[in-house]
N, C-alpha and C positions, 0 to 999 in steps of 0.2 A: 441270468434267470434260466439256467439249465439244471436238470437233475445232476447231482443231489442237492445243489444249492436251492432249487425250487422247493424242496421239502421243508426247508427251514423258514420259509416266508411267514407262515401263520405264527410261529413262535416269536419271530422278530417283531411282527406287528403287535402282538400281545404285549411284549416287553416294552415297546415304545409307548403303547397306550397306557400301561400301568404307570410309567414314568410321568407322563404329562397329566395323568389324573391325580398325581400326588402320592402314589403308593410306592415309589422307588426310594432308595436310600437317600439320606441327606447329602447336600452338596459337599463334595470332597471325600465322602465315605467310599471305601474301596470294597468291591464284592469279593467273595471267597472263590478263588479259581477252581476249587474242587467241585463247585456247584455249576460249572459251565455246562451248557446244553450239548447234546449230541448232534442235534439238527437245529440250526446250523452249528457245525463243530466249533466249539469254543466260545460261543456267545454267552456272556455272563452278566452284562449290565450296560446301562447308559452312562456315558462319560460326560459329566457336566462341569468338571474342573480339570483343566490341563495346565495348572500352574507348575512351576519348576519343582517345588517340594512334592506335590502330588504325583507328578510323572516319575520322579525318582523312586518314590515308595511303590508305585504301581509296577514298574519294571522289576524291582527287587522282589516283588511278590509273584512274578510270572504273568503279569497282565500287560497288554499294550492296546492303544487306541487305534481303531481302523473303521473307516466307513467310506463307501463310494457315494451314497446318497443318504439324506436324513441326518439325524444327530450322530455325533461320535459315539462309538460303542466300545466297551471293554471286551477283550478277547483273551482266552486262555485255551488254545487247542489241546486236544488229548495227546498230541505228539508235537515235538519241536524239532526243527531242522538245525542241527548244531555242528559247529566246526571246532575241533580241538586242535590247537596249534601243531601238535606232533603228527596230525593226520592230514595236513594240507598237501594236496597233490600238485607237483610241479613237473610239467612235461619238458622234454629236451628242447622243444621249440621255444617254450616260454623262457627257459634258462638262457637260450641263445639271445633272445630279444633283450633280456635284462643285461646280459654281458656286453652286448654291443651298444647299450644305452639307446635303444630305439625310442624309449619314452623317459621323461623325467617325472618323478613322483614327489609331491609335496603334501604336507598335512596342514589343515586349518589356514590355508592361504586364500581360499575363495569359496567359503561355505555357501554363500548366497547363490553363486553360479552353479554349484554342484546340486543343491536341492532343487533349484529351478530346472536343471537339466533332467533330474530324476522324475520331475513332475510333468515334463513335456511329453507330447504324443509320441508313441512309437510308430515307426513307418509301417503302413499296412494294417494298423489296428485302430479301432474307434477311440476317440479321446475321452476316456473315462478313467480318472485317476483318484486314488485315495489320498494322494498328497495334496490336500486341499489348502486354501489360504490359511485356515486356522492351524493346520498341522505345520505349515511353514512358519507361521508367527510364533508358535510355542516352541518349536525346535530351534528357531533362531534365538529365542530367549535362553534355551538350554545351552546353546553354543556360547552365547555371551557370558553365561555363568560358568563356563569351563567344563561342561559335561558332554555336550554333543560335539562331534568332530567330523571333519570332512577329509577325504583323500582325493587329491587332484592328480590326474595323469595328463601330462602335456606332451604333445608331439614335438618334433624337432623345430617346427616353425613357431612354437610357443602358443599353439592353439589347444584349448581344452579338449582332449580326445576321449576321456572317460573318467570315472570316479565313483565314489560311494560316500554315504554319510551314515552316521549311527550315533548311539548313545553309550557312554561308559559309566557303569555303576559299580564301584568297588573294583574287583578284578574280573568283571564280565563286560564284554562288548556286545551290543545289540545292533546288528546291521539292519538299517531301515530300508535302504534301496541302493541299487547300482545302476549305472548307465554306461554305454559304450558307443562312441561314434566311429571308432576304428577297431578292427579286430584285435583281440587280446589286450586292449587297453585296460578295461576294468579288471581283468584277471591279474595283470601285473600290479595294479593298485591294491587288490586284495592280498596278494602274496606279500607285498611290501608291508602292508598293515599287519598281517599275521606274524611276520618275522619280529616286528616290534612288540606285538602283544606277548609273544613267547618270551622275549627278552625282559619285558616289564613284569612278567609273572602272572599274566592273565590266564584264567582257567579255561575259558571257552568264548566262542563267538556265536551268538544266536542269530539264525537266519529266519526265524519264525516258521514259515510253512515250506513244504517241499516244492522245489522247482527243479527243472532239468539243469539249469545253470549251476545251482548250488551243489547238486550231486556231483557235477564234474570237478568241483573245487575241493571235494573231500568232506562235504557235510554229510551227516548221518542222522537218522531219526532217533529221538530219545523220548520215552514216555513222560508225560507231564509231571507225575509224582517224582521221578528221578531228577528231572530238570529242576523242579522247584526245591528239591533237597539240596542241590548244588548251590542254587541262588541264595538259600538261607545262610550259607556260610560265606561264599565268595563275594557277595554284594556288601558284606559288612566290613570287609578288609579295605584299608585305605587304598585308593586308586591313584590314577594319573589325572588329577583335576587341574585345569588350566589349559593353555595353548599347547598343542603338540607340534613337534617338528621331527623331520626325518633324521635319524642318527646315521651319518655317513660312515661310521666305524663298523656298521653291520654289513657283512658281505652277503647281499641278497642272492646274487647269482649262484653262489656255492653253498647256500643254506641247505642243510640236511635236517628237515623237521624232526625226524626221529632220533637224532643224535642226542646224547646226554646233555642236559642243561648245563652241566659243569664246564662245557666248552666255553661258555661266556663268562666264567668267573673272573677272568682277567679284566673284564669291563665293569665289574660290580662296583669298584671304588670310584668310578667316574660318574659325573652327573648325567642324568638322562632327560 
């Protein structure tokens, strides 16, 4: 409740009131992202349906559900924080940690543990999370359907040290949240995921809104119109539906994101 968020309270309350008065769109209908408000940035409607089909259509349209309090709401910010696989930043320190196998990374082996960890209170911060029970319920359904995925980062004792979860629609991955219990753990998970996304032909990884952590990983701001133009094509391409697993043939420690994609052509005939 601090400026500029405070400026958006009247519009938010008005939108909620219209919805409960019966003036909102029918259940399951998706709003037009181009009609999103400026204050609060990106608010465009009340989310009354988070079934698997509706969420897949919503993300492909540039919408996502988000709410700390009150009903779930659809958002489409005027700018999106996006990572292109070729722009992922890997520091020398991170490469060394990957090379010495400081952590072990897996995919889709502990989705429940990762989403619960992302929802848990952060040290020194009040416990107010947007990863509410209904978000957990519906993303678990997406996971069981083969669309939502988790990245687990384990320390040498076998303890979950970090990770992230997100949603894959076509050739676009939408990172929902990350957490880290040990320094650089989530970073290594993100880099491992990005390497696989590039190998699988994914176009981009959406991080939603700008944060300091994302900027350190190579994310950049993209206007909503340009972002949705990419989604219109990339989300229609067949993706990696089903359970994901780490491909041990990919050399993460020596990955050069900007290298020509042709370097991986010798792997193209193998199952991924």
